[in-house]
N, C-alpha and C positions, 0 to 999 in steps of 0.2 A: 617298710615302704608299703606293703599291701595294707598293713593296719591304716597308717595314714589314708591310702587313697579310698579305702573304706569309709571313714570318718567322714570326708571331703564331700564321698557321694550322699552319705545318710544327711549331712546337713543342706546339701544342695537340694536334695528332694523333700526334705523338711521346708524349706524357704518357696519352692516351687510349689509346695501343697498349699501354703498359706495366700498364693495369690490365684485370685478366680479368673476365668477367660476374659470378663468383662477388665478386669484390670492391664491385659495386655493389649485387648483391641483398644482400650482407651487411650493407654501410654503411647500406642502408635498411630495416635490421632483419627482412626475410623471413625467416619458418622453413620457408617451401616449400623453401628449398633446405640442411635441414639432413641430407640423408642423398645417397650419391653411386647410390643408386639407388630412384628414385622413380616411380610411375606417374601416373594421373590425382587418384589419391586417394581413390578411389572402391572399395570390397571389396562385394560381395554373399555372404556365408559362410553354409553351411547344416551344423549337426549332425548327422551320419548316423546318429546315437544317438537323439537325443532329440527332433529336427526343431527346436530353436530355431535361428533365423535373424535376420540381421542385414542390411540395403544402407543403406550410409552413408556420408558422406563424411569421412575423417579430417583434412581441412583446413577452417579457416573461411575464409569469402570475404576476409579479408586476409593468408591464407598461414600463420597460425597454427596449432598442433595443438588438434582439435576435442575436446577432454576427454570429452565426452558420447557423442561415437562411439567414442572409443577403447573407453570403460567397458561400451559396449553390446557389442562385438567382445569384451570380456574376458566377459561374461555367456555368449558362445556357444561359448567356450574352455572353461569352468570355469573361470576365473581366480577367484581370492578377492581381488578390487583393493582392499579395506580393509583385509582383513589384511594382503598384502602390500606396503601402501604404494605400487603401481607399477603399470603396467599392463603386457599382453602387450609384449614387445619393439616399438616402434616401428620399429627397424630391419626386423623381420622383417617386419612388414607391409606395410612400404612397397618392400620386397624382392618379395614375394609380390604386391604389388599391380603392379609393372613387369611381372615375367615373365607373369601371368599376363595384363595388358592386351594384350602381345606375341603370346601364343598364342592366347585366346580373350578376346577383350575384351566386358564385359557379361555375361560367362555366370558361372552358380552355382560357388562353389568348395565342394566338397562336403568337409567336414572329419571326417576319420577318429579322429586322436587330437589334442588339443589340450594342453591343462596336465594334467600328473599330480604327483599328490601324491607326495612321497618313497616312501611306506607303498605305493600303489597300482603304482608304478613298482617296486618289490621285490617285490612279489606277482606281477605281468607277469613280471619275471625268474626267480623261484623256480617258475614254471607252465610252463617252457620257452619263453618269449614269446624271439622276438629283440631284448632289449631291453638297451641298456646302462645298466651301475649310475650312470652320470655322466652320462645322458639330459638334453640339454639341455630337454625338456620340462618336467623339473622346475622349472626356473627362468623359464619362460613365454617361451622362446628358439625355440621350435619348432613345427612343425605337419606332419602326416602328410594329404593331400589328393588329391583327383582331379578334375578337371574330365570330364565326359561329352562325347565325341565328340573328346578331344582325346589324340594319344597320349603317354601316360608316358612311356615310353624317350625320345621324342624333345623332348620340355619335360626330362628329368635332363640330357640332351646338350648344351642348350643352355644353362642355368644353368651345370652344370660348366664350360663353356669361359670363364666369367667370374672362376671363380676368386675369387668375391665371399663363400662361406658354405656352410655343410654342407649336402651334397646327395645323396641318398640314394636308389635305386631297388632293390627285392627281389624284382622280375619281374612284381609285379600290377598293377595299377591306380594303386596310391598312390605318391604320391614324398612323402617326407622332406625339408623345407627348417628352417633353423635358421640364427639368425643369429651363432652361435659361430663358431669356428676354421674357416678356410677349406679344405676338404678334400670327396672326393667318394667314393662306395663303392656296388657292388653287392652280393648276398647273399653270395655267395663271397669278398667282401674286406671285409667289415663290419667282424670282426676282435672283434665280440661276443661274450664269454665267454672271452676270452682272457686277460684280467688285464690288459691294456695300462693300463687309466684306473688301476688300484689303486697308492694311495699318493699321489695328487693330482697323477701323472703330467700328467695332459691338462689339468691347470687352466691357465683361459683369463681373460687379464683385457680388458673391452671399455670403452668410453667411452658415453654414452648418446649422443651425437650423433656424425657424421660431421664436420661443419663447425662450427667456432668462429670467433668473434673473440679476436683477443689480448686479455689481461685479463680473460676470461670465468672465471667458475666452472664447470669439470668434475666430473660425477656419473663414479666408475670403480663398475665390479662384477665382482666371481668368478664364475664358474661352473664347470661340470663338477669338482665337488670331491666328490673321494668320500671323506675325513675330514675334521673339524674339528678346533680345536684346536690351528694353526698360527697364525703371526705374520706383519707385515706391517710393513716399515720406513717410515717416516713419508716419508724423504727420498727422493727418486725423480727418475729423469734424464729428462730429454727428448731424444730422438736423431731426427735426422733422418733420414727415411724413405728406404730404399735401402742399396746395399754399396757401401763399407764402410759400417757407422753411423755417424755424426758425434756426438759429446754435443755439444748447444746449451747447455742450461740445465737447472738444478734447480728442483724443484717440493717443494712439500711439503704431506703429507695432514694434515687436519684431525685434532688429537687431543693428548691431553694426555702421550702418552709415546711415546720415540723407537721401539716396537714395539708394534704395536696388537695385540690378541688377536681373532683370527677365531672364536669359539665356537660361532658357530649364521649359518645360511643367511642372515638378514636385514641381520647387521651386514657380509656378506659382498656385499651387494650396494647398501650406502651410503657409497662411501667419496668424500670432498671434496676436490677441488684448486682451484686458482687458477693458470691460464696466465700466463706473465709480460706484462705491458703493454706491451713494447717486442720482445714476439716478431715477428721478421720473417715474411711471408706465406711459407707453404711446406706441405709434408706431413712430420708427425710422427710419431715413436709414443711409448708412455712405457713406460719400465723400472721395474717394481716390483722390489723384493728381500724377499727371505721372512726374517726374521730370526728367525722358532723354527720349526726343522722338526722335526717328530715320526718322519719316518721319512726314511732317508737317500737311498733311491730318489726323493724328493720334488725338483725342480730348483727352483734358489737362487734365479734371477729369473725371471719373464714379461715380454713383450712387448704390449702392447696392440697391438688393429686401428689400421690407419692412419688418422689424422685430419687433417684440412686447416684450416689456422688462417689467417685474413685478417689480417694485423696492419696495419702501415702501408703504404702505398702502396711498396712496393720497385722500382728500376728496375733 
């Protein structure tokens, strides 16, 4: 009996050892693990221009996203939630929470620039501002901020070492943080005004979350778009993250045609697909191809951010 009990214990330990903590949290349905970078879920943000302020927990007690809290943050950012049909990027907010918790827990985050309409962004650029034509502020994916008493250059260095996101520092108090393509810059290396973002050359594909379950519905969004009037192919590939990339599965965008026309911003932000139900646990990226390209300079395809999938418990 003792021998049998020992064998059972060893088998159980081996099985448990093959399951990650994320597998458990996902299996339990906890949304608190939706992103790679998350602080305590609490943000205290004050708009430097109009004084609007919010001090809120972005998570409900059960770990789900607090919609009312996110809507309150939208107001401080000046983001038209009803018109857009979405919030300021939750990935951005949880990254902001993560890094500010490390640098200055419980301190107020002073917002100097949140959401910008395309018209306002263009006016800033035309008036000589250090503003990108395809600024992530337009898509509700960026914030320029500072925290009193915190060395902004030092915080910029901390964030850039993670290679998780877009982070810029122009020499003053402000740090630019966005949930777009991982990159970093200073005033001398920002390349604003060089035309590098023209012709959709910096177009970026992102998933709504970082963590998913196999078989789950996924919302994809395009950002850093300089011109509309292009198309995306409904057939996409899932590739295993890493070098070299390995094709794992095919997935399909919801749509009536093989080529979906992206004629305006809202369409670009709401592209839906479903992960294969038998997709093994692992880290992946989605490869999307463009089927109508009005410019020869436009890339033929784009890779999404990395997403982690909890599939069946693979050993």
